[in-house]
C-alpha positions in Angstrom: 17.6 28.3 -3.0 18.0 30.8 -5.7 21.7 31.1 -6.1 21.6 26.8 -6.3 20.3 27.3 -9.9 20.7 29.3 -13.1 17.7 30.7 -14.3 17.9 28.6 -16.9 17.8 26.1 -14.7 14.8 27.7 -12.6 12.6 28.0 -15.6 13.2 24.5 -16.6 12.1 23.4 -12.7 9.2 25.5 -12.5 7.5 23.6 -15.1 7.0 20.8 -13.3 5.5 23.4 -11.0 3.2 24.4 -13.4 1.6 21.1 -15.1 1.4 19.3 -11.4 -2.0 21.3 -10.7 -3.6 19.3 -13.5 -2.1 15.6 -12.1 -3.5 16.2 -8.5 -6.6 18.5 -8.9 -8.1 17.1 -12.5 -6.5 13.3 -12.6 -6.8 12.5 -8.7 -8.8 14.9 -7.1 -12.0 16.4 -8.9 -12.5 14.4 -12.2 -12.6 10.8 -11.0 -15.4 12.0 -8.5 -17.5 14.8 -10.8 -18.0 12.1 -13.7 -20.1 9.8 -11.3 -22.4 12.8 -10.8 -22.1 13.4 -14.8 -22.7 10.2 -15.3 -26.2 9.9 -12.7 -27.7 12.6 -15.2 -27.3 10.6 -17.9 -29.1 7.7 -15.9 -25.1 5.8 -15.6 -24.5 3.8 -12.5 -21.3 4.8 -10.6 -19.8 1.4 -11.3 -20.1 2.2 -15.2 -18.8 5.8 -15.2 -15.5 3.8 -13.0 -15.4 1.5 -16.1 -15.5 4.4 -18.7 -12.9 6.6 -16.4 -10.7 3.2 -17.2 -11.5 3.2 -20.7 -10.7 6.7 -21.1 -7.4 6.9 -19.2 -6.5 3.7 -20.8 -6.9 5.2 -24.5 -5.1 8.5 -23.3 -2.3 6.6 -22.1 -1.8 4.4 -25.2 -1.9 7.4 -27.2 0.5 9.2 -25.7 2.5 6.4 -25.3 2.7 5.9 -29.2 2.9 9.0 -30.1 5.7 9.4 -27.5 9.1 8.1 -29.3 7.5 9.7 -32.7 7.1 12.9 -31.8 10.4 12.5 -30.0 12.6 12.1 -33.3 10.6 14.6 -34.7 11.8 17.5 -31.9 15.5 16.4 -32.0 15.3 18.4 -35.6 16.6 21.8 -35.1 13.6 24.3 -34.0 11.3 21.5 -33.6 11.4 20.7 -29.9 10.0 24.2 -28.7 7.3 24.3 -31.3 6.3 20.6 -30.6 6.3 21.5 -26.5 4.2 24.5 -26.7 1.7 23.2 -29.3 1.1 20.2 -26.4 1.2 22.2 -23.5 -1.3 24.6 -25.3 -3.7 21.5 -25.9 -3.3 20.5 -22.7 -3.9 24.1 -21.0 -7.2 24.3 -23.5 -8.4 21.0 -22.8 -8.2 21.8 -19.3 -10.2 24.8 -19.7 -12.5 23.2 -22.5 -13.7 20.7 -19.2 -15.9 24.0 -17.6 -17.6 24.1 -21.1 -18.7 20.5 -20.9 -22.5 20.2 -19.9 -23.9 18.3 -16.9 -25.2 15.5 -18.8 -22.8 14.6 -21.4 -20.3 12.2 -19.8 -19.1 10.6 -23.1 -18.4 14.3 -24.0 -16.5 15.0 -20.6 -14.5 11.6 -21.3 -13.4 13.1 -24.8 -12.0 16.1 -23.5 -10.1 15.1 -20.6 -8.2 12.7 -23.4 -7.2 15.5 -25.5 -6.2 17.4 -22.8 -4.3 14.4 -21.2 -2.4 13.7 -24.4 -1.5 17.7 -24.3 -0.1 17.0 -20.9 2.1 13.5 -21.5 3.1 14.9 -24.6 4.1 18.2 -23.7 6.3 16.1 -20.8 8.7 13.9 -23.4 9.9 17.5 -24.3 9.8 18.9 -21.0 12.4 15.9 -20.0 14.4 16.0 -23.1 14.8 19.4 -22.4 17.1 19.1 -19.0 20.0 18.4 -21.6 19.5 21.6 -23.3 19.5 23.4 -19.7 22.5 22.0 -17.8 25.4 19.8 -17.3 25.4 15.7 -16.6 27.8 16.9 -13.4 24.5 19.2 -12.3 21.9 17.0 -13.9 21.1 15.1 -10.6 20.1 17.9 -8.3 18.1 19.5 -11.2 16.1 16.9 -12.1 15.8 16.3 -8.3 14.3 20.2 -8.1 11.7 19.6 -10.9 10.1 16.7 -9.4 10.5 18.2 -5.6 8.9 21.7 -6.6 6.2 19.6 -8.8 5.1 17.5 -5.8 4.8 21.3 -4.1 3.3 22.6 -7.1 0.5 20.3 -6.9 0.1 20.7 -3.4 -0.7 24.5 -3.4 -3.1 24.8 -5.9 -5.1 21.6 -4.4 -5.3 23.3 -1.0 -6.4 26.7 -2.8 -8.9 24.6 -4.3 -10.4 23.4 -1.0 -10.1 26.7 0.8 -12.0 28.3 -2.2 -14.7 25.7 -3.4 -16.9 26.8 -0.3 -17.8 29.5 -1.9 -19.2 28.0 -4.8 -22.0 25.5 -5.3 -20.8 21.8 -6.2 -20.9 22.5 -10.0 -19.1 25.6 -9.6 -16.6 24.2 -7.5 -15.8 21.9 -10.0 -15.7 24.6 -12.6 -13.0 26.2 -10.4 -10.9 23.3 -9.9 -10.5 23.2 -13.7 -9.8 27.2 -14.2 -6.8 26.9 -10.9 -5.5 24.3 -12.8 -5.7 25.4 -16.4 -4.4 28.9 -15.4 -1.7 27.4 -12.8 0.0 25.3 -15.9 -0.2 28.5 -18.2 1.4 31.1 -15.5 4.2 29.5 -14.4 5.0 27.9 -18.0 5.8 31.8 -18.8 10.0 31.0 -17.1 9.9 28.3 -19.4 9.1 30.8 -22.3 11.1 33.1 -22.0 14.2 31.6 -20.6 14.6 28.4 -22.2 16.1 27.0 -25.4 16.9 24.0 -27.9 20.9 23.9 -27.3 21.0 20.5 -29.0 19.8 19.6 -32.1 20.2 17.9 -35.6 20.3 19.5 -38.7 17.0 20.6 -40.6 16.3 18.1 -43.6 13.3 18.2 -46.2 10.7 15.5 -45.0 10.9 15.6 -41.2 8.1 13.4 -40.7 9.6 10.9 -43.1 13.2 11.1 -42.0 11.8 10.8 -38.1 10.3 7.7 -38.6 13.6 6.4 -40.3 15.8 7.3 -37.6 13.1 5.7 -34.9 13.0 2.1 -37.0 16.8 2.5 -37.1 17.3 3.3 -33.5 14.9 0.2 -32.7 17.5 -1.9 -34.7 20.7 -0.8 -33.2 19.2 0.0 -29.5 20.5 -3.5 -28.3 24.1 -2.6 -29.1 24.2 -0.2 -26.5 23.9 -2.4 -23.4 23.9 0.3 -21.1 20.8 2.3 -22.4 19.0 -1.0 -23.3 19.7 -2.4 -20.1 18.9 0.6 -18.6 15.4 1.2 -20.2 14.5 -2.8 -19.0 15.6 -2.2 -15.6 13.7 0.7 -15.4 10.3 -1.0 -16.5 10.3 -3.1 -13.4 11.0 -0.5 -11.0 9.2 2.2 -12.1 6.0 -0.2 -12.2 6.8 -1.1 -8.5 6.8 3.0 -8.0 3.8 3.4 -10.1 1.5 0.0 -8.8 2.1 1.7 -5.1 0.9 5.2 -6.2 -1.8 3.8 -7.8 -2.9 1.5 -4.8 -2.3 3.3 -2.4 -5.9 4.5 -1.4 -7.1 1.1 -1.9 -4.7 -0.5 0.4 -5.0 2.3 3.0 -9.4 1.7 2.9 -8.8 -2.1 2.9 -6.6 -1.9 6.2 -9.3 0.2 8.4 -7.9 3.7 7.0 -10.7 6.4 7.1 -11.6 7.6 3.9 -11.1 11.2 5.5 -7.8 10.5 7.3 -6.7 9.5 4.0 -6.7 12.6 2.3 -4.6 13.9 5.5 -2.4 11.1 4.5 -1.7 11.8 0.8 -1.2 15.3 1.7 1.6 14.5 4.2 3.4 12.5 1.2 3.1 15.2 -1.5 4.6 17.4 2.0 7.9 15.0 2.5 8.0 14.4 -1.2 9.4 17.7 -1.6 12.3 18.1 0.6 13.2 14.2 -0.1 13.0 14.7 -3.7 15.8 17.2 -3.6 17.7 15.2 -1.0 17.7 12.9 -3.6 19.5 14.9 -5.7 22.1 15.7 -3.2 23.0 12.4 -2.4 23.5 11.7 -6.3 25.7 14.8 -6.4 27.9 13.4 -3.7 27.9 9.7 -4.5 27.0 8.9 -7.9 23.4 8.5 -9.3 23.9 5.0 -9.7 24.4 4.4 -5.8 21.5 6.3 -4.8 19.1 4.5 -7.5 20.0 1.1 -5.7 19.7 2.7 -2.4 16.5 4.0 -3.5 15.3 0.5 -5.0 16.4 -1.3 -1.6 14.3 0.7 0.4 11.3 0.3 -1.4 12.4 -3.3 -1.6 12.1 -2.6 2.4 8.9 -0.6 2.1 7.0 -3.5 0.5 8.0 -6.0 2.8 7.0 -4.1 5.8 3.3 -4.1 4.0 3.3 -7.6 5.1 3.3 -6.9 8.5 1.2 -4.1 8.7 -2.1 -4.6 10.8 -3.1 -0.9 12.5 -4.0 2.1 10.5 -1.2 3.6 12.6 1.4 1.5 10.9 0.2 3.0 7.3 1.6 6.5 8.6 5.3 4.5 8.6 4.8 3.3 4.9 3.5 6.5 3.4 6.5 8.0 4.9 8.7 5.8 3.5 6.8 6.2 -0.1 7.2 10.1 0.5 10.7 9.8 1.1 11.7 7.8 -2.2 9.0 8.4 -4.7 10.5 11.8 -6.2 13.9 11.0 -5.9 13.6 7.5 -8.0 11.2 9.0 -10.6 14.0 12.3 -10.6 17.1 10.6 -11.4 15.6 7.6 -13.4 15.5 10.7 -15.5 19.1 12.4 -15.1 20.6 9.0 -15.5 18.9 8.4 -18.8 19.6 12.4 -19.7 23.3 11.1 -18.8 23.5 8.7 -21.2 22.0 9.4 -24.1 23.6 11.6 -27.2 22.6 15.1 -26.4 21.5 16.0 -30.0 18.8 13.1 -29.7 17.7 13.6 -26.3 13.9 13.8 -27.5 13.8 10.5 -29.4 15.4 8.6 -26.2 13.2 10.1 -24.1 10.1 9.3 -25.8 11.7 5.4 -25.3 11.4 6.6 -21.7 8.2 7.3 -22.0 7.1 4.8 -23.2 8.7 2.3 -20.8 7.6 4.2 -18.3 3.8 3.9 -19.2 3.8 0.2 -20.2 5.0 -0.3 -16.9 1.7 0.6 -15.0 0.3 -3.1 -16.5 2.1 -5.6 -14.4 2.1 -4.2 -11.2 -1.5 -3.4 -10.7 -1.9 -7.0 -12.5 0.1 -8.9 -9.6 -1.7 -6.7 -6.4 -4.7 -7.8 -8.1 -4.2 -11.5 -8.2 -2.2 -11.7 -5.0 -4.8 -10.0 -3.2 -7.9 -11.9 -4.4 -5.9 -15.4 -3.6 -4.9 -15.0 -0.5 -7.3 -12.4 0.7 -5.0 -9.9 2.5 -4.1 -6.8 0.8 -0.5 -6.8 2.9 0.8 -9.8 1.1 -0.3 -8.1 -2.6 2.0 -4.8 -1.3 4.5 -7.2 -0.6 4.4 -9.2 -3.8 5.4 -6.0 -5.9 9.1 -6.5 -4.0 9.6 -8.7 -6.8 9.4 -6.0 -9.4 11.9 -4.2 -7.5 14.3 -7.1 -7.0 14.2 -7.4 -11.0 14.7 -4.0 -11.4 17.8 -3.9 -8.8 19.4 -7.4 -10.6 19.3 -5.8 -13.8 20.6 -2.5 -13.0 23.5 -3.9 -10.9 24.7 -5.5 -14.2 25.2 -2.6 -15.9 28.6 -1.0 -16.8 28.9 2.1 -15.1 28.7 5.3 -16.4 31.7 7.5 -16.6 29.7 10.6 -14.6 29.8 7.9 -11.6 
């Protein structure tokens, strides 16, 4: 494996490994549970605490999405990408550390610190994604991007296991502090190779009043984007099919509990999905290198259509394992190849700007799918039908994608 990628490529890949601990430990596993205890200390019910958690996530996501194209356009100037990347990475790491300093009876302070850490996390990812054009070639981009996602899944799994083993040595509050410190240290330490070996290769010349110039470029891009049908069309197709991917990930736990999966078994299933996603993300990169990114993305959308239609007929908890395997086999690969597909389309010296748009489409796509799931579930009374209804998102994305002109790299 060491010989498959250059030192620069490996250094870029391991940033995905670095920040994935934050995603699985802070966002998914620990903070949502811990805040209910903090809320109780404030006399706030679990129902209201869940609502506040939803509001905090919405605020953080919206802030990150709005900032993404503006910061992306600014990052394309010579020397700016690294400064912005390190600033927001530091903001995320320090924000994660700061979660340990929040008193156990101050819910709104806890949520405010989380919002700051999440903005650092999501904004740094915009620059990280755009660095793919600096660290590798178009021909190798699919494999490098897929390896990033693959090792990201593994990099989230390892610190989570460390946390699960280590928490028995702490009190309830101490285990939470341990989780936040572990996430921050993991993130900071494995960012060091990136700091040493990754540099901005493509850039626009520096100008005076860079912020003003960035806003003008951004407005110009919005006006002329329709003149680039391959790029604009891909972003629209991505909006739909990634909404399906994200909704399945978001609603998987609710779906599993509704069909009778015990909560303890559900944790095991989610860990297995993370483990499956590691090798299959890399397999997707190999397939794209062999058969072309476009063809493998089409295959992935077809697999997801099959997964969602299969969900309609699930009537036994054991069948959920097949569904979980299907999701784990394709989730990381679809995300990775979408990133590299865009990287092969955009002008290299303006990659951060376009990855800012990519970030917006990915964030705002998380609106339609959960709404469809909720409406169908409530109307029919069956979560199986709700899961099956998500096939329409993949079908729309596939039909748009099939109409796009082929890239020369394919």
